[in-house]
N, C-alpha and C positions, 0 to 999 in steps of 0.2 A: 403372669405378673405384667402390669402395664409399665413399659419402659419410661424412665425419667431422663431427660436430657442431662448431659454432663454440664458442669459450670462453664467449660470452654465453649461448648456448643450454644449454651444460653447467651453468653456474651456476644458471640458471632451473630446470633439471630437478632439481638437488640441493635447491634451496629448496622446490620443490613436493613432493618426497619427504618432506622434514622436516616440512612443514606437514601432510601427510596423516597421517603417523605420529603426530604430536602430537595431532591432532584425534581419532584413534582411541583414544588411550591416556590422555588427560587425566582422564577421568571414572572414577568407581567404584573408587578406591583403597581396598583393605581391608588388614587386618593381614597382615604377611609376616615371614618369618624366614629367615636363612641364617647359619650359625654359631650354634649354640645358646648360651644363657647361663643362668646359674643365676637362677631367679626366686623361689625360696623354699626353706626348709629347716625341718625339725622334728627337733630343737630349732633355733630361730632363732639367728643369729649373735649372740654375746655374751650369750646367755640364761644366767641363774643358776637352776638347778633345785633344788628341795628334795629330790627323790628321783631316783635314777638311772633314766634312760629305758631301755626295752627295745630300742630300735632307733633308727637315724638315717635319715631320709628326705630325699632331695634332689629338687627339682622343677625342670625346665628348660623353656625356651621352645619347644622342639621335641623330637622323638624323639632318643634317644641310644643308643649301644651302648657296652659296656664289657668289660674283661678282668677277670682274677681280682683284680688289685691296683688297680682303678680307684678304689675308695673305701677309704680307710684311716682308722680312728679310733685316735688315739694318746693314751695316758695321759700324765699329767704326768711320768712317768719314761721317756717315749718307747717304751712297750711297746704292742704291737698289742692293741686292745680289741675288735676284731671278728674272731672266728675264721673266719667264712665269707665268701666273696666276695659282691659285690653282686648283687641281683636287681631286676627291675622290680616296683614296688609295685602289687599288685592287677592285674597285667598291663598297666599303663599304660606306653607306650613312652617317655614323657617323664620318667620317674622312675627313681631308683636308691635301693635300700634295703639296709641291712646290719643284721643282728642283733648285739646287743652281748653281752658276757660276762655271766654271772649276777651276779657281785659286782664292783662298781666302787667304788674309793675316792673320797673327796672330792677336789676340785681341778679344774683347767682341762684340758679335753680338746680336741685339735686334730683336725679333720676335713679331710683332704687328698683331693682328688678330681681325676681326669683321665678324661674320657670323649670319645667321638667323636660329633660332631653328624651330623645327617642328610645334610649336604652333604659329608661325608667329612673334615672338618677336626677335629683334636683340640683340646680346650680344657681348661683346668685352673684350679684355685683352691683356697682353703682358708678355713676359718672356725673359731671356737672356741665352746665352751659350757662351763659350769662346773656342778659338782654340789656343793651345800652353800655354797661360797664360792670366789671366784677364787683362783688360786695361780700360782706360777711354774711354768714347764713346760720340760722338756728336749727337747720334740719339735722336730725340724728339718724344715722344708718347703722344698724347692728354690724359689728365687724367680727362676730363670733363665727367660727367655722361651722359648716352644716353638721359635721360629724362630732363636734365638741358639745353640742347641746344635749340636754337630758334625753330628749326624744331621739336624737341622732344616735346616741350611744346605745339606747335600748333597742333601736331598730337594727343596729349592727350586731348586737348580742343575739337577738332572735334570728337574724339571718344565719349566723354561725350555727345556732342550735338547729335550725331547719336543715342545713346541710348535714349535720350529724345524724338527725333523725332519718333522713333519706338514706344515708350510708348504712345505718343499722338495719333499716327495714329491708332494703334491697339485698344487703349482704347476708343477713340471716335467712331470708327467704331463699336465696340462691344456694346457700349452704345446705338447707333442708331439702331442696329439690334436686340438687346435682351431686353434692358431696356425700350426704348421708341420708339417702331416701328411706324413710320409714323405719328407722332403727336407732339404737343407742340412746344418747341423751336427748331424745326428741322433746321432752318436756322443757328442758332448759332452753333449747333453740326456739320453741314456740313462745316462751316467755320473753326472750330477747326480741323476737319479731313484734310481739305486742307492745313492748317498750318503745321500739323504734316508731311504730305507728302512733302511739300516744304522744311521743315527743314531737313528731312532725305535725300532728293535728294542733297541739297546743301552740307551737311556734307559728304556724300559719295563721291561726286566729289572732295571735298577738300582732303579727305583721300587718294583717288586714286592718286592725283597729289603729295601729300606729301610722299607717301609710298617709292618711290625711294630714295629721300634724307634721309628719316628716316632710311633706311637700310644701306646706304653707308656713313652716317655722312656728307652729302652734305649741302650746304647752302640753304636758302630760294629761291634764284634765280634759282637754278637747277631744280625747279619744272617744268620749261618749256623745259627741255632737252628731246626731243622726243625719243632718244635712251634709256634713262633711263626709260621713261614711257613704252617703249616696253618691257624692262626686267621686269618691275613691272607686266605688263599684263600676262607675261608668268609664274609668280609664283603663288602659291596657294592663298595668301592673296589678290593679285591684281585681280586674276580671280574671287574670291568671291565678291569683290567690283563691278566688271563689271556685274556679274550675278545679284547683288542687284539692280543695275540701270535698268537692263532689267525688273526685276520683278516690280519695281516701275513704269515703263512705262505702264505695264499691269494693275497695280493698278489704275493709272490715268484714263485709259479707263473705268474701272469698275465704278469708282467714278463719272466720267462724265455722264455715262449712267444712273446711279441712280438719279443724279441731274436733268437731262433732263426729265426722266420719271415722277419725282414728280412735276416738274414745268408744265408739259404738261397737268395736270389735271384741270387747271384753278383756278381762285380765288374763294374762298368760298367752293370748293369741299373738301371732306374729303381725306386727304393723305392716299395712300395705304401703307400697311406694306411691308417691304422688303421680297421678296419671298425666299423660301428655296433654290432654285438654286443659287441665288445671294449670299446668306449666305455661302453656301458650297464653291463657287468660292472664296469669300473673305477669308474664313478659310484656303483654300489651299495656297493662296498667302501669308497669314500671316505666315504659317508654313515654306514655302519656304524662306521667308525673314529671319526668325529666323535661318534657317540652314546656311545662309551666314555668320552668326557670329560663330556658332558652328564649322563650317568647318575650321575656321582660327584662333581659339582661344585655350584656355587651353584644351577644351574637345577633340580636334583633336589629342592629343598626350598623351602618358602615359598609365595609368592603365584603363582597361575596356572601351576602346574607343567605341565599338559598343553600349554600354549602356550609356556612358557618353554623347554622342552627342544628342540622343533624350531627355535625361534629361535636357541638357542645353537648348534645344529648348523649352521644357515645362516651364522651369524657365523664359526664356525671354518673352514668351507669357503671362504667369501668371503675370509677372511684368507689362506688357503693359495693360492687362485687368484691373488690380487693380489701378495702378498709373494714367494711362491715363483716366480711368473712374472716378477717384476721381477729377481730374482736370476738366473734363467735368461737373460733378455734381456741383462743386463749381461755375463754370461759369453760369450754368443754374439756380442755386438757386439765384445767385446775380442778374441775368437779370430779373428773376421773381420778386424778391423783389423790383426791380426798376420800376415795372409797366409793364414788358414784358409779363405778363400772369402767371398763377399759374402752379406749377408742381404737377401732381397728386401724392398722397401719395403712390399709387401702384407702380409708377416708382421708388421711393426711395426704396421701399421694394424689387423690382426685382434687383436693383443694389446692395442692401445689400446682397442678396443671392449670386449673381455672384462674388462680392468682397470677400465674405467669402470663396467661393470655390477657387478663385485665390490665396488668402493668404494661404490656406491649401496646395495647390500645391507648392507655394513658399517655405513654411517651409519644406515640404518633400524633394523636389529637393535640397534645400539649405543644408539640413543635409547630403545628399549623396555627394554633391560637396565638402562640408567642409571636410568630412572624406577622400575623394579621394585626396584632395590637401594638407591637413595639415598632416595627418599621425600619429600624436601623441598628447597627451594632453600637453606635455611640449612645443611643437612648438607654441602653442597658445600665450605663453608669452615670447618666446625667438627669434621669427622671425618677420620680418616686415609684412609678409603676415598674420601671426597669430594675431598680435596686431590689424591690420586693420580689420580683420574678427571679432574680439571681439567687436570693436566699432560698426560694422554693426549689429551684433547680439543684442547688447544693444538697438540700435535704433529700430530694428524690434520688440523686446519685448515691447518697448514703443508704437510702432504703433499698436500692437495687443491689448494693453490695451485701447488706444483711440478708436480703431475700435469696441471694445466691448461696449463702451459708445454710439457710433453712432448707433449700432444695437439696443441698448436699447431704444433710442429715436425713432428710426424707428418703433420698435414694438409697442410702445405706440401710435404713430401717426396712425398706421394701425388698432388699436382697434376701433371697432364700437359698439355702445350701443345696437342696436336691431338686431335680426336675420333677419328681413325684409330688413333692410338697407344693411346687409351683403350679402343677396341673390341678391339684386339689383346690387351691385357692382360687384359680380362674373359674373352675366349675361351680364353686359354692361360695361366692363372696358374701351374699346376703346372709346365708346361714351362719357364717362365722361372726358377722357383725351382731346378729340378734342373739346368738348364744352368749356373747360377751356381755350384752346389755341386760338380758333377762335369762339367766341360765336355767335350763330344765334338766330333768333326769337324763343322764347320758345314755344314748342309744347304743353306744359302742364303748369298749374299754379304753378308748383313746382318752388321754388326759386333756383337760381344757388348756387353752393357751395361757402361758404365764404372763403376768403383767408386773409392772413396777409402779412406783409412785408417779411416773410421768403419764400414766393413763394409756399407753400404747402397748398392745400385746406383743409378745415375742412371736416372730414368724414361725409357722409350723416346721418341725424338724429340728428344733434346738438351735444352737448357735452359741457364740461367745457372749454370755449374759452380761458380764461386767462391761464389755465394749458396747453392747446394745444399751445398757443403762446410761452410759456416757452420751451416746447419740441422742437418747430421749431427753436428757437434761439440757443438752445443747439446743435441741429443737425447741423446747419450751422457752428457753431464754431468748433465742433469736426471734421467735414469733412474737414474744412480748415486746422486745425492742422495736420490731417492725411495726407493731400496732401503735406504740407511742410516737414513733416518727411519722406514721400515717396521720395521727391527730395534728401534728405540727404542719404537715402538708395541707390538711384541711383548713387550718387556721390561716395559712398564707393564701390559699385560694379564696377564702372569704374576704380577706383584706383586699385582694386584687379586684374583686367584683365591685368594691366601693371606691376604687382609685381610677382617676382618669388615665386611660391608656396612653402610652408614650406617643403613638402616631397622632392621636387627636390633639395632644398637648403641643406637639411640634407644628401641626397645621394651624392651630390657634395662634401660636407665637409668630408663625410666618405671615398669617393674615394681618396681625397687628403691626408687624414690622413693615409690611407692604403699604398698609394704610398710613403709617407714620412717614414713610419716604415719599408717598404720593402727594402732589400739591393739593391743598385743601380747596382750590378753586381753579377753574380754567378761564383764561383771559384771551380774548380775540380783539385786535385793534384793526379796524377797517377804514381806510381813507375814502372820502367822497369829494367830488368836484362838480359843481353845477355850471361850469363853463366860464367864459371871460367875464360875463356880467354878474355871475352868481357867486355865492360864498364857497369856500373850501374849508375842509377840516377833517376830523377823524371821529369815529364812534368807537368807544371802548366798551365791549360787552363782557361782563363777568358772570360765569355760572358757578355756583357753589352748591355741592361739592364737585360738580362736574362728573357725576357718575350716573349710572342707570337708576331711575327712580325719580323722586321729587328733588327739584333744584330751585334755588333762588337765583333770579336773573336781575342784574342791575346794569343799566346802560347809561353812559355819560357822553355828551357831545362836547368836543373841543374844537375851538376855532383854529385857523391856520397859524396863529401866533402862539398856540398852546394854552390859551386861556379857556375857561369854561364858557360854553355857549348855551343859550336858552333857545329852544325851538318849540313851535306850537304843536308839532306832532312827530311821533317816532313810533314806527311799527316794526315788529320783528316776527319772522316765521322761520321754522327750522324744518329741514328735509333730510331724510336718510335716503339718498339716491340709490345706493347699492341694493337696498332692500325694498325700495319703492314705498317708503313710509313718509307721510306728510303731503303738503306742508302743515305744520302744527303752529297755530297762531299763539304767540306768547301772551298777547293781550296786556302789553305794558301799560302802566298807569303813571301819570306825572306825579312825582313826589316832591315837586318844587326844588329843582336843582339837578335831579336825575330821574330816570325812568326805571320802574322796577315791577317785578311780579314775584311772588314767594311760593308758588305751588305749581311750577311747570313740571309736568311728568314726561320723562324721556324713557321710552320702553326698551331700547336696544343700545348696546355699545357700538362704537365705531365712529367714523368721520361724519359729522353732521354739517350741512350747508346752512349758513346764516343768510337770510334775505332781509336786508335792512332798508327801510324806506324812511328818508329824512325829508321833512318839509320845513323850510325856513320862512316861507311867506305864503300868501294866497296863491302865488303862481310858480314859486320855485320849489321843486321837489325832485328828488333823485333816489333811485334804488341801487344799492351796491350789494356785493356778495363777499362773504368770508367763510371761514370754516373753523370748527372746533372738534377736538377728539374727546368723545365721551367714553369713559372706562367702565368696565363691569364692577359690580360691588365686590370688595375683597372677600374671598372665601366662597364665592359663588361662581361656577364656571360660566364662561360666555357661551351663549347659544349660537 
């Protein structure tokens, strides 16, 4: 008889696993993201500009993709002000830039954006800027949450159904290959496997059709737009769904081959166990299927991606082995209790062992994923992701307690009163299972194993039947409760995949706060003196926003008494001496009262030297030097 760990030993094992995982993962937390967020824009939100900008640039916390209408600039009359679709600025994957029309009237402009983050989730938002002075605007921006739309709700539903199909497919296949190879209620298990496959195929097709409208905020009827389907297939989430369908086609061939092989043995013949080659092939297909989720969800972006993706795969497979196996065991026990044949106690024992291993993997990988996506203890109670995770953890703790009860009843059912009976069970486990499922004429006068309505045979050698009956009923109840709680855990997991992780939410808030605290412009005042016979004064140079990237430069000359001075020529160049960059000629233009340029590109942060040449007459000219500190774009690390 295979020994089953006691509840105390089980608890100690789980605690040891948790301690080991925490010890490995506590140190070295770095920045991470999942679900991109807007970290900055040029022009900035609520900025009032003197001149119309040539373009609008958005910067995000991680790489994004977009469609033709991802960024729209709307005039005060609600007219489109950007004739061309968005592009990445200077090839940077975390930016989106649109060119504006040549002539823009004064007033308030609205920038509405909707992009897809690196983890496959669409995000959207809007901000305004004004030219000349703020004004009323007729621009209308949808304020509906992405997940509250019809397409968003359908997409979330089919995402949940897809997780359920994967769990049922992986769990039933594992139950058939490991827990009950080639015996007993094989037909019921095969039907469950086929149901899991069909559910997963149908939900994947639905997700593929809905993906385009989900990204672009389209209506349900746009699922039949072939051009939109083509764009979906070109993106990473769409490609992952297509690969999933191909893998499911291969899985259908494998399942069909197994079914034909078993049916070909004829009635009354003992079903053969699934071979090692078939098991390995099924295992590879299961891992590949799980990777189609990991490659397009939270694990594919942010911190420690090379580690996070295989951890996510293990988490999904362990979920399938545990939850799908539970559902299979519930169905098999109920069919057996209704007269469909008894379930050998050894089968329950094997499932108990595999389920415990799966739950241990779930706990370990779940701890890592929680640390990676939450980032702090405070986020557990202050963010939507953290609160949902707390609910999931509470249900998982309850599941572990119920599972410990199931293992206790399983261990008592596997207890055998005599060493001889134990030896007979070890030598002939498959014979006992097949005899229960399809009894033939007895070869010996020994009586067949007794069963009760719970579907689990009495162990050979007799025993206290009323007590065994009580254990069987308790096992059926705890397994059913565990399965129901598993469905709740699956629902919470699906909800988490569509929620911005706490770490990314905190980073976005920090970036916004840093941008709000930082001055919207950098000002340098540089005095000049042309000697005893020449004029004196100061040059005030303003760079907005004073960050890496495109800047507006305005320069004003003041006389010695503080009044505005008009000069025939003013030149400005900038040099980053520490890095050997420059000089960069600003190419200032006379704006009749001040000098300005609106598209000066500064590639690096740090202290830049200003070389200012002031000419006040045909013969009076002087060059002076100042400095200005250029800061990196919020949310983007300085190089």
